[in-house]
C-alpha positions as CSV (number, residue, x, y, z in Angstrom):
1,M,-24.5,1.5,36.7
2,F,-24.8,5.3,36.4
3,S,-24.4,7.7,39.3
4,A,-27.3,9.7,40.6
5,P,-25.8,13.0,39.4
6,L,-25.3,11.6,35.8
7,L,-28.9,10.3,35.8
8,R,-30.2,13.7,36.9
9,L,-28.1,15.4,34.1
10,A,-29.5,13.0,31.6
11,E,-33.1,13.8,32.8
12,V,-32.5,17.5,32.4
13,V,-31.0,17.1,28.9
14,L,-33.9,15.0,27.8
15,M,-36.5,17.4,29.3
16,E,-34.9,20.4,27.6
17,A,-34.8,18.6,24.3
18,R,-38.3,17.4,24.7
19,E,-39.6,20.9,25.4
20,K,-37.9,22.1,22.2
21,K,-39.2,19.1,20.2
22,L,-35.6,18.0,19.4
23,R,-34.4,14.5,18.7
24,I,-30.9,13.4,19.7
25,A,-28.4,11.0,18.2
26,T,-25.1,9.9,19.7
27,A,-21.8,9.0,17.9
28,E,-19.5,7.1,20.2
29,S,-16.1,5.7,19.9
30,C,-14.2,5.6,23.3
31,T,-17.4,5.4,25.3
32,G,-18.8,2.4,23.3
33,G,-22.5,3.3,23.8
34,L,-22.4,4.6,27.3
35,I,-23.9,8.0,26.4
36,G,-26.8,6.3,24.6
37,G,-27.1,3.9,27.5
38,L,-27.4,6.7,30.0
39,L,-30.0,8.6,28.0
40,T,-32.1,5.5,27.5
41,E,-31.8,4.6,31.2
42,I,-34.4,7.4,31.7
43,P,-38.0,6.3,31.2
44,G,-39.7,8.1,28.3
45,S,-36.4,8.8,26.5
46,S,-37.7,7.2,23.3
47,D,-39.4,10.4,22.3
48,V,-36.0,12.2,22.3
49,V,-33.3,9.7,21.6
50,E,-33.4,8.9,17.9
51,R,-30.4,6.5,17.6
52,G,-26.9,5.9,18.6
53,F,-23.9,5.0,16.5
54,I,-21.1,3.0,18.1
55,V,-18.2,3.7,15.7
56,Y,-15.2,2.2,17.4
57,S,-13.2,1.5,14.3
58,N,-12.0,4.0,11.8
59,R,-13.9,2.1,9.1
60,A,-17.1,2.4,11.0
61,K,-16.6,6.2,11.4
62,S,-16.3,6.4,7.6
63,D,-19.0,3.9,6.7
64,M,-21.7,5.1,9.1
65,L,-20.9,8.8,9.6
66,D,-19.2,9.7,6.4
67,V,-16.0,10.8,8.1
68,P,-13.5,11.1,5.3
69,G,-10.8,8.3,5.4
70,D,-8.1,10.8,4.5
71,M,-9.1,13.0,7.4
72,I,-8.7,10.1,9.8
73,A,-5.4,9.2,8.2
74,D,-4.1,12.8,8.3
75,M,-5.5,14.0,11.7
76,G,-5.9,10.7,13.5
77,A,-9.2,9.3,14.8
78,V,-8.6,11.2,18.1
79,S,-8.8,14.7,16.8
80,E,-11.0,17.8,16.8
81,A,-11.7,17.4,13.1
82,V,-12.9,13.8,13.4
83,A,-15.1,14.6,16.4
84,R,-16.7,17.4,14.5
85,A,-17.2,15.2,11.4
86,M,-18.7,12.5,13.6
87,A,-21.2,14.8,15.1
88,E,-22.2,16.3,11.7
89,G,-22.4,12.8,10.2
90,A,-24.7,11.6,13.0
91,V,-27.2,14.3,12.3
92,A,-26.9,13.8,8.5
93,N,-27.4,10.0,8.8
94,S,-30.3,10.0,11.2
95,N,-33.6,11.7,11.8
96,A,-32.1,13.6,14.7
97,H,-31.9,17.4,15.0
98,M,-28.7,17.2,17.0
99,A,-25.9,14.9,18.0
100,V,-23.0,14.5,20.3
101,A,-19.8,12.7,19.3
102,V,-16.9,11.5,21.3
103,T,-13.5,10.1,20.3
104,G,-10.5,9.6,22.6
105,V,-7.9,7.4,24.2
106,A,-9.4,5.6,27.2
107,G,-6.3,3.5,27.9
108,P,-4.7,1.8,29.5
109,G,-2.6,1.6,26.4
110,G,-2.7,3.4,23.1
111,G,-1.5,6.8,24.2
112,T,1.3,8.8,22.7
113,P,3.1,12.0,23.8
114,L,0.8,14.0,21.5
115,K,-2.3,12.0,22.2
116,P,-2.0,10.7,25.7
117,V,-4.3,8.4,27.6
118,G,-7.2,10.5,28.8
119,L,-7.4,12.8,25.8
120,V,-10.9,13.0,24.5
121,H,-12.4,15.2,21.8
122,I,-16.2,15.9,22.1
123,A,-18.3,17.7,19.5
124,A,-22.0,18.6,19.4
125,A,-23.9,19.5,16.3
126,R,-27.3,20.8,15.7
127,E,-29.1,21.7,12.5
128,N,-28.4,25.2,11.4
129,R,-26.0,25.9,14.3
130,S,-22.2,26.1,14.7
131,I,-20.6,22.9,15.9
132,L,-19.3,23.0,19.5
133,H,-16.1,21.3,20.4
134,E,-14.1,20.6,23.6
135,A,-10.9,18.7,24.2
136,H,-10.5,17.2,27.6
137,R,-7.3,15.8,29.1
138,F,-8.6,13.7,31.9
139,G,-5.2,12.1,32.5
140,D,-4.4,8.4,33.0
141,I,-7.1,8.0,35.7
142,G,-8.3,4.6,34.6
143,R,-10.3,3.4,31.6
144,G,-13.7,3.4,33.5
145,E,-13.2,6.8,35.0
146,I,-12.1,8.3,31.7
147,R,-15.2,6.9,30.0
148,M,-17.6,8.2,32.7
149,K,-16.0,11.6,32.7
150,T,-16.5,11.7,28.9
151,V,-20.1,10.8,29.2
152,E,-20.7,13.7,31.7
153,A,-18.7,16.1,29.5
154,A,-20.6,15.0,26.4
155,L,-24.0,15.7,28.0
156,L,-22.9,19.0,29.3
157,L,-21.7,20.0,25.8
158,L,-25.0,18.8,24.3
159,Q,-26.9,20.8,26.9
160,R,-25.1,23.9,25.8
161,L,-26.4,23.4,22.3
162,L,-30.0,23.1,23.4
């Protein structure tokens, strides 16, 4: 299911987190659990991966991660503010030390001129550190490809926070 380069990246992230005795949570919207799936594809990941939140709906983002409903209403679910709040909420609502969060428009529909298909916001949070954020505009390259590129970008951002 996952490419060899993605599996190697996951191994490195897990190894670095393990060396620092850090546990990881994921908060996923547009990837629907693929980041957690990739991490747990690696044998022995259970000592690093604490939990994953699949928060596809706006209500789930609020209920599970404490993302304020007015923030979603004002900024939209696909926004920097929501991605940051998701990452923070994943750490706060778990026993993890750090988390990565993704929210985006995977398509094929749902895009707008301001938030086109392929726009993804990724945030990584770690206790007592500044939250990292990246916005990616992958373009309308197909739902599966957008999701896989998001998984890779999320792990790279998480790795930067290690």
